[in-house]
LOZANU-516706 format. One record per residue (C-alpha): x, y, z; residue in one letter. Coordinates in steps of 0.25 Angstrom, whole numbers, plus 5000, padded with zeros to 4 digits. Layout:
BEGIN
XYZA...
//
This chain:
BEGIN
529547354746M528147314748K527447264761I526647134760G525947034769T524946924768L523446964767A523046924781S523146964796H523647104796S523847134781A522847254780L523747314791N525047284784I524647324770I523947454774T525147494782G526047464771A525247544762K525147664772A526647674771E526747664756G527147524754F526747434742E526047314748T525847164746A524647094752L524846944749Y523446894748C522646754745T521546764736P520446754747D520946874754R521046974742I519647024742P519847064757F521147134755Y520647204743K519447254751S520447334759F521047404747G522347314747L522147254733G523447324728D524247244739S523647104736I524546994731I523746874729E524346734734L523646604733E524146574747S525046654757F526146544755D526446604741E527046734748L528346654750L528446624735E528346774731L529446874728D529346964740L530647034739S529947174738D528947144750V529047164765I528147054771I527447094784I527046964792P525846944800H525146834807G524546774795S525846784788F526546704798V525346604799A525246574784Y526746584780I527446534793G528646584801A529546484795D529246514781R529346664784I530746644790L531246564778K530646664768S531246784761D530046874764L530447014769Q529747014782I529547144790F529747084804G530446964809N530346834803K530946774815E529946834824L528846764816L529546634819K529546664834W528146704833E527646574827E528446484837D527846484850R529146444857N529946554851L528846644854K528846614869S530346634869Q530246774862M529246824872M530046774884I531246834879E530546964877A530146964892G528646944890L527746884900N527446754893V526346654897P526846514901R527146424889E526946274891Y527946184884K527146054888H525746024891L526145964904D526546094909E525246164907I524646204921D523746324917S522846364905P523546384892V523346434878I523746334868V524346404855K524646354841T526046404835H526046504824G525246634821A523846574820A522946684826G522646604839G522046484831E522246354838G522446414852Y521646364864F521646374879I521846254888A521746234903A522646114904N523446004896K522145924893K521446034886E522746064878I522845924873E521445914869E521546034860N522946024854L523046004839D524245904837P524645974824S524946104830K526046164839K525546234852Y526046314863S525446314877F525346454884Q524846494898E523446564896Y523446704902I522146764904V522146914901G521947014889T522746984877K523547104871I524247104858F525247214857T525947244844T527347304842Y528147364831F529647354832N530247464823S531647444818I531547574810A531147654823Q531947564832D530747554842R529647464847L528247514845E526947464852I525947464841F524647414847G523947314855A522647224852D521847114857I521546994849R520146944848Y520146794847E518846724842T518046664854D519246674864A518746814865D517246784865A516346814877N515446694874L515946554873R515446414873F516746334874D518046344881D518946344869R519146484864P519746514850S520946614850F520946644835I521146794833V520046864825I520347004828G521047104836N520647224846L521447344848P521947374863V522647494869V523447454881L523647534894R524947604892E525647544904S525347404898T525847454884L527147494890A527347344895Q527047304881Y528047394875F529147324884D528647194880M528847234865G530247284868V530547144875G530047074863F530847154853V532147124861N531846974863A531646964848F533047024845Q533646944856K533046804851L533046824836V534146924834G533347024825Q532647154828K531147134829L530447204817V529047264816G527747214823P527547114833F526547084844C526647034858I525346964862E524946964877T523946944888I523747044900I523246974912D522347034923R523647074931N524147154918Q525247054916K525647044901I525846904895Y526446894881S525946764875F526246784860E526946874850F526846904835S528046944827G527347024817R526147114814I524847064822V523447074818A523147154830G523847274824T522647284814N521847344825V522747464825W522547504810M522747614808P523447644821T523647604835S523747704847P525147654849Y525647674834S524847804833F525647854845T526947814839L526747864825F525647974826G524947914815E524147794811Q525047674811M524547534810W525547414810M525547384795G525947534793R526947524805R527647404798I527647484784A528247604791L529347524797E529647464784I529747604777K530647654788Q531547534787L531647544772M532047694774A533147664784S533647544776S533347454787M532247364781L533147244777D533447224791E532047194795V531547114783L531946974788R
//
């Protein structure tokens, strides 16, 4: 079996991890990106596509696909669910990630402390962050103080959700739920840097939330223990609501306010770009494995162990 992914988002992480565990690799790449990925020595992995849509037309019976944020954005959860792709992870979780109503249901079932969601504009009585649906890296988000500001900035062609705006430090904690080892692992944490929303100098009152990169963060251990409990709740909620075991990487996206209260406002049901800051290892993965272990390698190691125990078929949904 080969391990493959689209040439975007966290492909360097995934492909180098697969190679480290001895797998053949397939990096599905559009012509404009080939020179970039060749510059990292990945030319032997590249399979050229004119567009990422062509992926669904290929015979991928010998490829395990690792989904990431760009994969979900370009292909879409509905088409992924209907496809015959062998996905490492849960296709269903990608659907729950893309739909904000399902996303809120999952987080509430997990017992997470979720900021208030407003169903109607007339309910809004506090500052809100307005979000578009889907995995778009923060594009199209904006903050509004009231109903009037929201109405002035909505795009009629898009679907939105309205969430109470919490002031605090944004922490994105990544987990790995191992079926082979029957355990939940905290992998690492990061902070996303969002264009001019994180700038010190501004000349307008409308910040942009498009993610441009990630910064590593190491949490206080007492706080990290709380995040572990949150991850356990999330795994249990997924099994209860979907009827499947949660497989592999996921991320709970939070804000910690000045009272050290943790609010969970999003989740991602696959590898996130924040794990790229922990190549070749994170303090948590190193503590657990005693060697360098980045997320791409952790995924490949899990696949290898599942193959060895004849359990792989039950997680390729």
